[in-house]
C-alpha positions as CSV (number, residue, x, y, z in Angstrom):
1,X,2.0,59.8,-23.7
2,X,3.5,62.2,-26.2
3,X,5.9,63.7,-23.5
4,X,6.9,60.3,-22.1
5,X,10.5,59.6,-23.0
6,X,11.6,56.4,-24.8
7,X,13.3,55.0,-21.7
8,X,10.0,55.1,-19.8
9,X,8.2,53.3,-22.7
10,X,10.5,50.3,-22.9
11,X,9.4,47.3,-20.7
12,X,12.1,44.7,-20.3
13,X,10.7,41.2,-20.0
14,X,12.1,39.0,-17.3
15,X,11.5,35.7,-19.1
16,X,14.1,34.0,-16.9
17,X,14.1,30.7,-14.9
18,X,15.4,31.8,-11.5
19,X,16.7,34.6,-9.3
20,X,20.3,34.0,-10.2
21,X,19.7,34.7,-13.9
22,X,17.8,37.9,-13.0
23,X,20.6,39.1,-10.7
24,X,23.1,38.4,-13.5
25,X,21.0,40.5,-15.9
26,X,20.6,43.4,-13.4
27,X,24.4,43.3,-12.9
28,X,24.9,43.7,-16.6
29,X,22.1,46.2,-17.4
30,X,22.3,48.3,-14.3
31,X,19.4,50.7,-13.5
32,X,18.7,51.5,-17.2
33,X,15.2,49.9,-17.4
34,X,12.3,51.8,-15.8
35,X,9.9,48.9,-16.3
36,X,10.1,45.2,-16.0
37,X,7.6,42.6,-17.2
38,X,7.2,39.5,-15.0
39,X,5.3,36.7,-16.7
40,X,4.6,33.0,-16.2
41,X,8.1,31.6,-16.1
42,X,9.7,34.0,-13.6
43,X,6.5,34.4,-11.4
44,X,5.8,30.7,-11.2
45,X,9.4,29.9,-10.6
46,X,10.3,32.4,-7.8
47,X,7.0,34.1,-6.9
48,X,7.0,37.4,-4.9
49,X,10.7,37.2,-4.4
50,X,11.1,38.0,-8.1
51,X,8.9,41.1,-7.8
52,X,10.8,42.3,-4.8
53,X,14.1,41.8,-6.6
54,X,12.9,43.7,-9.6
55,X,11.4,46.5,-7.6
56,X,14.7,47.0,-5.8
57,X,16.1,48.0,-9.1
58,X,13.9,51.1,-9.0
59,X,11.6,50.0,-11.8
60,X,7.8,49.6,-12.2
61,X,6.4,46.1,-12.6
62,X,4.1,44.8,-15.3
63,X,2.7,41.6,-14.0
64,X,1.7,39.6,-17.1
65,X,-0.3,36.6,-15.9
66,X,-3.1,36.9,-18.6
67,X,-6.0,36.0,-16.3
68,X,-8.8,34.1,-18.0
69,X,-11.5,32.4,-15.9
70,X,-15.1,32.9,-14.7
71,X,-15.7,36.5,-13.3
72,X,-15.7,35.5,-9.7
73,X,-12.4,33.7,-9.9
74,X,-10.7,36.5,-11.8
75,X,-12.1,39.0,-9.4
76,X,-10.6,37.2,-6.4
77,X,-7.3,36.9,-8.2
78,X,-7.1,40.6,-9.0
79,X,-7.8,41.4,-5.3
80,X,-4.8,39.4,-4.3
81,X,-2.5,40.7,-7.1
82,X,-3.3,44.4,-6.3
83,X,-1.6,43.9,-3.0
84,X,1.7,43.3,-4.8
85,X,1.6,47.0,-5.8
86,X,2.3,46.5,-9.5
87,X,1.8,49.1,-12.3
88,X,0.1,46.8,-14.9
89,X,-2.0,43.6,-14.9
90,X,-3.2,41.6,-17.9
91,X,-6.2,39.4,-18.6
92,X,-7.6,37.8,-21.8
93,X,-10.3,39.8,-23.4
94,X,-11.8,36.5,-24.7
95,X,-12.9,35.9,-21.1
96,X,-15.8,38.2,-21.8
97,X,-17.3,41.5,-20.7
98,X,-18.5,40.3,-17.3
99,X,-15.0,39.0,-16.4
100,X,-13.4,42.3,-17.4
101,X,-16.0,44.3,-15.4
102,X,-15.4,42.1,-12.4
103,X,-11.7,42.6,-12.7
104,X,-12.0,46.4,-12.9
105,X,-14.3,46.5,-9.9
106,X,-12.0,44.3,-7.8
107,X,-9.0,46.4,-8.7
108,X,-10.7,49.6,-7.7
109,X,-12.0,48.1,-4.4
110,X,-8.8,46.5,-3.4
111,X,-6.6,49.5,-4.3
112,X,-8.8,51.8,-2.3
113,X,-8.8,49.5,0.7
114,X,-5.0,49.2,0.6
115,X,-4.3,52.8,-0.2
116,X,-2.4,51.9,-3.4
117,X,-2.6,53.2,-6.9
118,X,-4.8,51.0,-9.0
119,X,-2.9,49.0,-11.5
120,X,-3.6,49.6,-15.2
121,X,-5.7,46.7,-16.6
122,X,-4.6,45.5,-20.0
123,X,-6.6,43.1,-22.2
124,X,-4.8,40.6,-24.5
125,X,-6.3,40.9,-28.0
126,X,-4.6,38.2,-30.1
127,X,-1.2,36.7,-29.2
128,X,1.6,38.0,-31.4
129,X,2.6,34.4,-32.1
130,X,-0.6,34.0,-34.1
131,X,-1.5,35.0,-37.6
132,X,-4.5,34.7,-39.9
133,X,-4.1,31.0,-40.6
134,X,-4.1,30.3,-36.9
135,X,-7.5,32.0,-36.5
136,X,-8.9,29.9,-39.4
137,X,-7.7,26.7,-37.8
138,X,-9.4,27.9,-34.6
139,X,-12.7,28.3,-36.4
140,X,-12.8,32.1,-36.7
141,X,-14.0,33.6,-39.9
142,X,-12.9,37.1,-39.0
143,X,-10.0,39.0,-40.4
144,X,-7.2,39.2,-37.8
145,X,-7.3,43.0,-37.7
146,X,-11.1,43.0,-37.3
147,X,-10.9,40.5,-34.4
148,X,-8.2,42.5,-32.7
149,X,-10.2,45.8,-33.0
150,X,-13.5,44.1,-31.8
151,X,-11.7,42.8,-28.7
152,X,-10.1,46.1,-28.1
153,X,-13.4,48.0,-28.2
154,X,-15.0,45.3,-26.0
155,X,-12.2,45.9,-23.4
156,X,-12.7,49.6,-23.6
157,X,-16.4,49.3,-23.0
158,X,-15.8,47.2,-19.9
159,X,-13.4,49.6,-18.2
160,X,-10.0,48.3,-19.2
161,X,-7.2,50.9,-19.6
162,X,-5.5,49.4,-22.6
163,X,-4.7,46.4,-24.6
164,X,-1.8,44.0,-25.6
165,X,-1.6,43.9,-29.3
166,X,1.1,43.6,-32.0
167,X,2.6,46.9,-33.2
168,X,1.0,46.3,-36.5
169,X,-2.5,46.9,-35.0
170,X,-1.6,49.8,-32.7
171,X,-2.6,52.6,-35.0
172,X,-5.9,51.0,-35.9
173,X,-6.8,50.5,-32.3
174,X,-5.8,54.1,-31.5
175,X,-8.1,55.3,-34.3
176,X,-11.1,53.1,-33.5
177,X,-10.9,53.8,-29.7
178,X,-10.6,57.5,-30.1
179,X,-7.2,57.3,-28.5
180,X,-8.8,56.0,-25.4
181,X,-6.8,52.9,-25.0
182,X,-3.1,52.4,-24.2
183,X,-1.3,50.1,-26.6
184,X,1.3,47.8,-25.1
185,X,3.1,45.8,-27.8
186,X,5.4,42.8,-27.8
187,X,6.6,41.5,-31.2
188,X,9.4,44.1,-31.4
189,X,12.8,43.2,-33.0
190,X,15.8,45.0,-34.3
191,X,16.9,42.1,-36.4
192,X,15.3,39.5,-38.7
193,X,15.4,36.9,-35.9
194,X,11.7,36.9,-34.9
195,X,11.7,33.6,-32.9
196,X,8.1,32.6,-32.3
197,X,6.7,36.1,-33.0
198,X,4.9,36.5,-36.2
199,X,3.4,40.0,-36.3
200,X,6.7,42.0,-35.8
201,X,8.0,45.5,-36.3
202,X,11.2,47.4,-35.4
203,X,11.1,49.7,-32.3
204,X,11.1,52.7,-34.7
205,X,8.2,51.4,-36.7
206,X,6.2,50.5,-33.6
207,X,6.6,54.0,-32.2
208,X,5.5,55.5,-35.5
209,X,2.5,53.1,-35.6
210,X,1.1,54.2,-32.3
211,X,2.6,51.9,-29.7
212,X,2.7,53.5,-26.2
213,X,4.9,50.9,-24.6
214,X,7.2,48.2,-26.1
215,X,7.8,44.8,-24.4
216,X,11.2,43.3,-25.3
217,X,12.7,40.3,-23.7
218,X,15.1,37.9,-25.5
219,X,16.8,40.6,-27.7
220,X,17.9,42.2,-24.5
221,X,18.5,39.5,-21.9
222,X,19.8,37.1,-24.5
223,X,22.3,39.6,-25.9
224,X,26.0,39.3,-25.1
225,X,25.8,42.9,-23.8
226,X,22.3,43.6,-22.5
227,X,23.1,47.2,-21.7
228,X,24.2,47.9,-25.3
229,X,21.1,46.1,-26.6
230,X,18.9,48.1,-24.4
231,X,20.5,51.4,-25.6
232,X,20.2,50.3,-29.2
233,X,16.5,49.8,-28.9
234,X,16.1,53.1,-27.1
235,X,17.9,54.9,-29.9
236,X,15.7,53.2,-32.5
237,X,12.6,54.2,-30.5
238,X,13.7,57.8,-30.4
239,X,13.8,57.9,-34.2
240,X,10.2,56.8,-34.3
241,X,9.2,59.4,-31.7
242,X,11.0,62.3,-33.4
C-alpha cells in the first residue's frame, strides 16, 4: 500500500438517488476518481444499471451493502454479487464468524467458477455515526476502541481482507492485526461540517493514522465544484502520505 498513489486510495461515494444525478456528477468530475462506492440508495434505486454506468467511467467498484444475515443467506448473496465483478464487498462483523467464513468460501468458489478476480471482503466494525454513548445505550460495556479491535481481529481470523472503521481506529487496527488488514475509512472531512459522522478526521490525518482507503461522498458530490473538491482532498491526502 505504501506505493499506491493518493488518487487510487480515494473512493468517491455515489450516495445519489438516480442515474441522472450520477451522470451530472460524472460530467462535472470527469475521470478523476479511480474508485466509486455504491451503497444502499444508489443500488436499490437503479440496480445493476448504476454499476454499469460507474464502470464505464473506468473506475473500480466498491459495493457497500453491509450483508448481515444467517451464514447460508449471506453465502448465497455473495455468490450473486461476485458475478457483478466488483472490487470490494462489505458485511457486518457482528453477523459472526460462521457468516464471515461462509462469505469467504462463497466468494472464492464463485470467483473461480466465473473466472473473475475475487472481491476483497471488508467487515464493518462500528459505524462512524456511533460513539461511546451509543454503545452504552445498546447495552455494551466495552470501550469503543476495544470493540472495534475485537471485531477487526475476529474478521481477520475468519478470512476477511480488511475492515471498515473510522480513521481514528486505523492505526490501532494496523498494530493489533500485524498489518494484515486493509483499513477503509469513511468519516473524512476537510471542514468542520461533519453531518451525521461523529468519529472524523481530515484526509491528511487519516493517511497519517494508517488508513489505506478513504471513502468520501457528500463533500465531493455536494460541492459546487466536485472536481475541485476531489483535487483538494487528494492534495490533503498527499500531505499525510509524504
